[in-house]
C-alpha positions, 0 to 999 in steps of 0.5 A: 910614562904611558897613559892608560886611558884618555879621550877626544872629542871624537867619542861624543860623535860616536853616540850619535843617532844610529852610531856615527863612524868615527876615527881619531889619529894621535900624533906623540907630543910632548907638553900637550896640555901646555901652551906649546907642544912639541912633536917630531917632524917624522911623527908628523909626516908619518901621520900625514902619510897614514891619513893620505893612504886611508883616503886613497884606500878607504872606500864603501866596501872597506867600510862595510866590511867593518860596519856593525849594520 
């Protein structure tokens, strides 16, 4: 089963005055809404690596390329 929709609290930030740049990273997880979820350590490490590269490479020039101002 693959969910066709959903959302996170990040969606609320997008409605801030003037719009707010928002980024959501989702880590695949089984039993998401139960008291204990399960994720692959490989998926968690891949998410960490992705965020690290984003922080190291995303600057004002990159933001301006995608900004709708």
